[in-house]
Phi, psi and omega in degrees: 000144185235120180258130183237139172247134175242127178242123178253108182268087180277173182291322178262317194232136170260125181252141176235131175231128176241127180230158172249120182268129182268164182303331181273013178072010168275171182216159175240128177285125181260326186198139170210144179205168176217150177226139179280110183258330183050056184297332182276358187303123176078349185226357188301320182270358175257356179070040180212149171265115183289158187305318184292309175296329176305312181290323176301320179296316178298316180298319180297316180292324176299319179292323177294324180299320179298317179295316181300319179293322179298324181273002177054049180288140181267325182227139178241130176238113185238137185228135176254142184245222196306308184298327182280313183291334183266354185270138177300329180256022180299317180294322177300320178296315180294323177296321180294321177297315181297317181294321184282322191236350186068008178272126179268121179253130178261128174278125183250152180287165177296323178297317180293320178301315180299319179297315181292324176301317179303313180298320178297312181297318182297333178278346182258326191245139176285103178259162178228203184280348178283155183276134175247152172259114178265136183228127177233110182270114175258187177281322183259326182221162172235126180263138172239135180226129172258121188201165167235194186293341186261328189198162170269129175258342179196143176208151182200141176250115182260146176280061183234039177290154184296320180292320179299315181289324179298316180288327181290316187263336177042061185294155177289177184236100003282170181297135180279154181303318182294326177291321177299318179295317180296316180295317180298318179295320179297314179301316180302316180293316183292330185269016180307318178299328179290319177302316180295319182294319182288330175297322181280324184232081182300140183248157182256346184198167171249130173246118180267127183270109175036213177050242180306319184291329171302316181295317177303313181296318179296317180294319179294316179300317181293321185280320189250336189231243179211137183306332185284354177292343181264355183301128175060019177263138175259351174217158179210134178263122180280146162273126186295332176295323176297314180299317182299320178296315178296316179303312181300320181289325179293315183298326181274353191276153166267169177301321179300319177299315185293331177297338181264358185280121179295135177092350180261112182285154189303320185293348180253004184305316184280320188279340191295332179295309179299314182299319179297319179296318178301311183293315179300320179298315182295314180301315184283321183295323184253010176050047181278129186254359180222135178223133178233157174258136164250122179282352176261151177209229189301309187294326176288331174293320176299315180299317178304313181296318180298322182282339186250006178246000000 
């Protein structure tokens, strides 16, 4: 038996997945967790990791190392994304992790991140020959991939992460109409390459990769159905009317309101407004009538590659 740990060092959240790989290349998940590190806090738009989040990141990896040792993991695969690759001191941060924990973290490009997200999503969601638009909202970047079950036809990593936009626009509580308009216009301008790509490669649905979309599904399940409908599911099909109701309540909400919303985890309280606006913009701009959740994303894509190479 071979035990592997995958660490995804995102801009907001550090994720850890530990699996046991069997001789037939299937695997059993042994442990997974996430911690809110907010690595981009105060520095995401300045291209730097500030001292306090820098230390939070080191502390998180140290805590993960203890878990990894407890599970007697043989190989560790760690990846850094937007906040790390875009920071002037990103290499310094990775060097500090190596010195402190002996864990080597590889900074990956946005293009590479998008490719790995696709592999993760494809393992969670039943795709076919029609083209889907895959969307993964991170803290520093948002990846879009146009793909079917066989291949990627287009991919792009935009600097439209929720933390990046939150610090740039600093909306009031609740967000004012004029701020919503400004943010929407900014998203529209930034996503010009996506508009061109979809004109060339029309899509039939939106697939949201974990993170924010997990929260939407949890909130919808709590409000309209039952939380257990999501148990052991790797995909979920949204009713767009359910999403619209959740979106409307998020847009009108204060932080205090969101703290009371069932299904919304604490680490997404601040980012969910921006993320909701992003998703609503994509659905309405491209007249998408179907939306699904993939509970798999980057770390499962990394695992897919490890098992198939």
